[in-house]
VEXFI-315241 format. One record per atom (N, C-alpha, C, O, CB): residue number from 1; residue in three letters; atom name; x, y, z. Coordinates in steps of 0.1 Angstrom, whole numbers, plus 5000, padded with zeros to 4 digits. Glycine has a CB too. Example, Ala and Ser with C-alpha at 12.3 -4.5 7.8 and 13.67 -1.06 7.14 Angstrom:
<recs>
 lotor zavo bati   px   py   pz
     1  ALA    N 5132 4943 5078
     1  ALA   CA 5123 4955 5078
     1  ALA    C 5132 4967 5078
     1  ALA    O 5142 4967 5085
     1  ALA   CB 5113 4955 5090
     2  SER    N 5128 4978 5071
     2  SER   CA 5137 4989 5071
     2  SER    C 5129 5000 5079
     2  SER    O 5134 5011 5080
     2  SER   CB 5141 4994 5057
</recs>
This chain:
<recs>
 lotor zavo bati   px   py   pz
     1  MET    N 8188 6170 4510
     1  MET   CA 8200 6172 4503
     1  MET    C 8201 6186 4498
     1  MET    O 8212 6192 4498
     1  MET   CB 8202 6162 4491
     2  ALA    N 8190 6192 4495
     2  ALA   CA 8190 6206 4490
     2  ALA    C 8194 6215 4501
     2  ALA    O 8201 6226 4499
     2  ALA   CB 8176 6210 4485
     3  ARG    N 8191 6212 4514
     3  ARG   CA 8195 6220 4525
     3  ARG    C 8210 6220 4527
     3  ARG    O 8216 6230 4530
     3  ARG   CB 8188 6215 4538
     4  PHE    N 8216 6209 4524
     4  PHE   CA 8231 6208 4525
     4  PHE    C 8238 6217 4514
     4  PHE    O 8247 6224 4518
     4  PHE   CB 8236 6193 4522
     5  PHE    N 8233 6217 4502
     5  PHE   CA 8238 6225 4492
     5  PHE    C 8235 6240 4495
     5  PHE    O 8243 6249 4491
     5  PHE   CB 8232 6222 4478
     6  GLU    N 8224 6243 4501
     6  GLU   CA 8221 6256 4505
     6  GLU    C 8231 6261 4516
     6  GLU    O 8236 6272 4516
     6  GLU   CB 8207 6257 4511
     7  TYR    N 8235 6252 4525
     7  TYR   CA 8245 6255 4535
     7  TYR    C 8259 6258 4528
     7  TYR    O 8265 6267 4531
     7  TYR   CB 8247 6243 4545
     8  LEU    N 8262 6249 4518
     8  LEU   CA 8275 6251 4511
     8  LEU    C 8275 6264 4503
     8  LEU    O 8286 6270 4501
     8  LEU   CB 8277 6239 4502
     9  ASP    N 8264 6269 4499
     9  ASP   CA 8263 6281 4491
     9  ASP    C 8265 6293 4500
     9  ASP    O 8269 6304 4496
     9  ASP   CB 8250 6282 4484
    10  MET    N 8263 6291 4513
    10  MET   CA 8265 6302 4523
    10  MET    C 8258 6315 4520
    10  MET    O 8263 6326 4522
    10  MET   CB 8280 6305 4525
    11  GLY    N 8246 6313 4516
    11  GLY   CA 8237 6325 4513
    11  GLY    C 8243 6334 4502
    11  GLY    O 8240 6346 4501
    11  GLY   CB 8236 6333 4526
    12  GLY    N 8250 6327 4492
    12  GLY   CA 8255 6335 4481
    12  GLY    C 8269 6340 4483
    12  GLY    O 8275 6346 4474
    12  GLY   CB 8246 6347 4478
    13  TYR    N 8275 6338 4495
    13  TYR   CA 8288 6342 4498
    13  TYR    C 8299 6331 4498
    13  TYR    O 8310 6333 4503
    13  TYR   CB 8288 6349 4512
    14  ALA    N 8295 6320 4492
    14  ALA   CA 8304 6308 4492
    14  ALA    C 8318 6311 4486
    14  ALA    O 8328 6306 4490
    14  ALA   CB 8298 6297 4485
    15  ARG    N 8318 6319 4475
    15  ARG   CA 8331 6322 4468
    15  ARG    C 8340 6330 4477
    15  ARG    O 8352 6332 4474
    15  ARG   CB 8328 6329 4455
    16  TYR    N 8335 6336 4488
    16  TYR   CA 8344 6344 4497
    16  TYR    C 8347 6336 4510
    16  TYR    O 8358 6336 4515
    16  TYR   CB 8337 6357 4501
    17  VAL    N 8337 6328 4514
    17  VAL   CA 8338 6321 4527
    17  VAL    C 8347 6309 4525
    17  VAL    O 8357 6307 4533
    17  VAL   CB 8324 6316 4532
    18  TRP    N 8345 6300 4515
    18  TRP   CA 8353 6288 4514
    18  TRP    C 8368 6291 4512
    18  TRP    O 8377 6284 4517
    18  TRP   CB 8348 6280 4503
    19  PRO    N 8372 6300 4503
    19  PRO   CA 8386 6303 4502
    19  PRO    C 8392 6309 4515
    19  PRO    O 8404 6306 4518
    19  PRO   CB 8388 6314 4490
    20  ALA    N 8384 6316 4522
    20  ALA   CA 8389 6321 4535
    20  ALA    C 8392 6310 4545
    20  ALA    O 8402 6309 4552
    20  ALA   CB 8379 6331 4542
    21  TYR    N 8383 6300 4545
    21  TYR   CA 8385 6288 4553
    21  TYR    C 8398 6281 4548
    21  TYR    O 8406 6276 4557
    21  TYR   CB 8373 6278 4552
    22  LEU    N 8400 6279 4535
    22  LEU   CA 8411 6272 4530
    22  LEU    C 8424 6280 4534
    22  LEU    O 8434 6273 4537
    22  LEU   CB 8410 6271 4515
    23  ILE    N 8424 6293 4533
    23  ILE   CA 8436 6301 4537
    23  ILE    C 8439 6299 4551
    23  ILE    O 8451 6297 4555
    23  ILE   CB 8434 6316 4534
    24  VAL    N 8429 6299 4560
    24  VAL   CA 8431 6297 4574
    24  VAL    C 8437 6283 4577
    24  VAL    O 8446 6281 4585
    24  VAL   CB 8418 6299 4582
    25  ILE    N 8431 6273 4571
    25  ILE   CA 8436 6259 4573
    25  ILE    C 8450 6258 4568
    25  ILE    O 8458 6251 4575
    25  ILE   CB 8426 6249 4566
    26  ALA    N 8453 6264 4557
    26  ALA   CA 8467 6263 4552
    26  ALA    C 8477 6270 4561
    26  ALA    O 8488 6265 4563
    26  ALA   CB 8468 6269 4538
    27  ALA    N 8473 6281 4567
    27  ALA   CA 8481 6288 4576
    27  ALA    C 8483 6280 4589
    27  ALA    O 8494 6280 4594
    27  ALA   CB 8475 6302 4580
    28  ILE    N 8473 6273 4594
    28  ILE   CA 8474 6265 4606
    28  ILE    C 8483 6253 4603
    28  ILE    O 8492 6250 4611
    28  ILE   CB 8460 6260 4610
    29  ILE    N 8482 6247 4592
    29  ILE   CA 8490 6235 4588
    29  ILE    C 8505 6240 4586
    29  ILE    O 8514 6233 4591
    29  ILE   CB 8485 6229 4575
    30  GLY    N 8507 6252 4580
    30  GLY   CA 8520 6257 4579
    30  GLY    C 8526 6260 4592
    30  GLY    O 8538 6257 4594
    30  GLY   CB 8519 6270 4570
    31  ASN    N 8519 6265 4601
    31  ASN   CA 8524 6268 4615
    31  ASN    C 8528 6255 4622
    31  ASN    O 8538 6255 4629
    31  ASN   CB 8514 6276 4623
    32  ILE    N 8520 6245 4620
    32  ILE   CA 8523 6232 4627
    32  ILE    C 8536 6226 4621
    32  ILE    O 8545 6222 4628
    32  ILE   CB 8512 6222 4625
    33  ILE    N 8537 6227 4608
    33  ILE   CA 8550 6222 4601
    33  ILE    C 8562 6230 4606
    33  ILE    O 8572 6224 4609
    33  ILE   CB 8548 6222 4586
    34  PHE    N 8560 6243 4606
    34  PHE   CA 8571 6252 4610
    34  PHE    C 8575 6249 4624
    34  PHE    O 8587 6248 4627
    34  PHE   CB 8568 6266 4608
    35  ALA    N 8566 6247 4633
    35  ALA   CA 8569 6245 4647
    35  ALA    C 8576 6231 4649
    35  ALA    O 8585 6230 4657
    35  ALA   CB 8556 6245 4655
    36  ARG    N 8571 6221 4642
    36  ARG   CA 8578 6208 4643
    36  ARG    C 8592 6208 4638
    36  ARG    O 8601 6202 4644
    36  ARG   CB 8570 6197 4636
    37  ARG    N 8594 6215 4627
    37  ARG   CA 8608 6216 4622
    37  ARG    C 8617 6224 4632
    37  ARG    O 8628 6220 4634
    37  ARG   CB 8608 6223 4608
    38  ALA    N 8612 6235 4637
    38  ALA   CA 8619 6243 4647
    38  ALA    C 8622 6234 4660
    38  ALA    O 8633 6235 4665
    38  ALA   CB 8612 6255 4651
    39  LEU    N 8613 6227 4664
    39  LEU   CA 8615 6218 4676
    39  LEU    C 8625 6208 4673
    39  LEU    O 8634 6205 4681
    39  LEU   CB 8602 6211 4680
    40  LYS    N 8625 6202 4661
    40  LYS   CA 8635 6192 4657
    40  LYS    C 8649 6198 4657
    40  LYS    O 8658 6192 4662
    40  LYS   CB 8632 6185 4644
    41  ARG    N 8650 6210 4651
    41  ARG   CA 8663 6217 4651
    41  ARG    C 8668 6220 4665
    41  ARG    O 8680 6219 4668
    41  ARG   CB 8662 6229 4642
    42  ALA    N 8659 6224 4673
    42  ALA   CA 8663 6228 4687
    42  ALA    C 8667 6216 4695
    42  ALA    O 8677 6217 4703
    42  ALA   CB 8651 6235 4694
    43  ARG    N 8660 6205 4693
    43  ARG   CA 8665 6192 4700
    43  ARG    C 8678 6188 4695
    43  ARG    O 8687 6184 4703
    43  ARG   CB 8654 6181 4698
    44  ILE    N 8681 6188 4682
    44  ILE   CA 8694 6184 4677
    44  ILE    C 8705 6194 4682
    44  ILE    O 8715 6189 4686
    44  ILE   CB 8694 6185 4661
    45  GLU    N 8702 6207 4683
    45  GLU   CA 8712 6216 4688
    45  GLU    C 8714 6214 4703
    45  GLU    O 8726 6215 4707
    45  GLU   CB 8707 6231 4686
    46  ALA    N 8704 6211 4710
    46  ALA   CA 8705 6208 4725
    46  ALA    C 8714 6196 4727
    46  ALA    O 8722 6195 4736
    46  ALA   CB 8692 6207 4732
    47  GLN    N 8711 6185 4719
    47  GLN   CA 8719 6173 4720
    47  GLN    C 8733 6175 4717
    47  GLN    O 8742 6170 4723
    47  GLN   CB 8713 6162 4711
    48  ARG    N 8736 6183 4707
    48  ARG   CA 8749 6186 4702
    48  ARG    C 8756 6194 4714
    48  ARG    O 8768 6191 4717
    48  ARG   CB 8749 6195 4689
    49  ARG    N 8750 6204 4719
    49  ARG   CA 8756 6212 4730
    49  ARG    C 8759 6203 4743
    49  ARG    O 8769 6204 4749
    49  ARG   CB 8747 6223 4734
    50  LEU    N 8749 6194 4746
    50  LEU   CA 8751 6185 4757
    50  LEU    C 8763 6176 4755
    50  LEU    O 8771 6173 4764
    50  LEU   CB 8739 6177 4760
    51  ALA    N 8764 6171 4743
    51  ALA   CA 8775 6162 4739
    51  ALA    C 8788 6169 4740
    51  ALA    O 8798 6164 4745
    51  ALA   CB 8773 6155 4726
    52  THR    N 8788 6181 4735
    52  THR   CA 8801 6189 4735
    52  THR    C 8804 6193 4750
    52  THR    O 8816 6192 4753
    52  THR   CB 8799 6202 4727
    53  LYS    N 8795 6196 4758
    53  LYS   CA 8797 6200 4772
    53  LYS    C 8802 6188 4780
    53  LYS    O 8811 6189 4787
    53  LYS   CB 8784 6206 4778
    54  SER    N 8796 6176 4778
    54  SER   CA 8800 6165 4785
    54  SER    C 8813 6160 4781
    54  SER    O 8821 6155 4789
    54  SER   CB 8789 6153 4784
    55  SER    N 8816 6160 4768
    55  SER   CA 8830 6156 4764
    55  SER    C 8841 6166 4768
    55  SER    O 8852 6162 4772
    55  SER   CB 8830 6154 4748
    56  ALA    N 8837 6179 4769
    56  ALA   CA 8847 6188 4774
    56  ALA    C 8849 6187 4789
    56  ALA    O 8861 6188 4794
    56  ALA   CB 8842 6203 4771
    57  SER    N 8839 6184 4796
    57  SER   CA 8840 6183 4811
    57  SER    C 8847 6170 4814
    57  SER    O 8855 6169 4824
    57  SER   CB 8827 6184 4818
    58  SER    N 8844 6159 4807
    58  SER   CA 8851 6146 4810
    58  SER    C 8866 6147 4806
    58  SER    O 8875 6141 4812
    58  SER   CB 8844 6135 4803
    59  GLY    N 8869 6155 4795
    59  GLY   CA 8883 6156 4791
    59  GLY    C 8891 6165 4801
    59  GLY    O 8902 6162 4803
    59  GLY   CB 8883 6163 4777
    60  SER    N 8884 6175 4807
    60  SER   CA 8892 6183 4816
    60  SER    C 8894 6176 4829
    60  SER    O 8904 6179 4836
    60  SER   CB 8884 6196 4819
    61  SER    N 8885 6167 4833
    61  SER   CA 8886 6160 4846
    61  SER    C 8898 6150 4844
    61  SER    O 8905 6147 4854
    61  SER   CB 8873 6152 4849
    62  LEU    N 8899 6144 4832
    62  LEU   CA 8911 6135 4830
    62  LEU    C 8924 6143 4830
    62  LEU    O 8934 6137 4835
    62  LEU   CB 8909 6128 4816
    63  GLN    N 8924 6155 4825
    63  GLN   CA 8937 6163 4826
    63  GLN    C 8940 6166 4840
    63  GLN    O 8952 6166 4844
    63  GLN   CB 8935 6175 4817
    64  GLY    N 8930 6169 4848
    64  GLY   CA 8932 6173 4862
    64  GLY    C 8938 6161 4870
    64  GLY    O 8946 6163 4879
    64  GLY   CB 8920 6178 4868
    65  GLU    N 8934 6149 4867
    65  GLU   CA 8939 6137 4874
    65  GLU    C 8953 6134 4870
    65  GLU    O 8961 6128 4879
    65  GLU   CB 8930 6125 4871
    66  SER    N 8958 6137 4859
    66  SER   CA 8972 6134 4854
    66  SER    C 8982 6143 4861
    66  SER    O 8994 6139 4860
    66  SER   CB 8973 6134 4839
    67  THR    N 8979 6154 4866
    67  THR   CA 8989 6163 4872
    67  THR    C 8992 6160 4886
    67  THR    O 9000 6167 4892
    67  THR   CB 8984 6177 4871
</recs>
């Protein structure tokens, strides 16, 4: 068990090493959250554009048939 605590102490540099790990982990988690939100917004925007495009093309085909 003493060896485990020796590892956690990181040779006396624990107060520098562990916060650095925490910062990196927080940055990675932040990037994952940001990417998922951006993907969700992009999907919603793409669906909106497809719906707009399909309704505009179906509306114009109906107008062309009536003439």
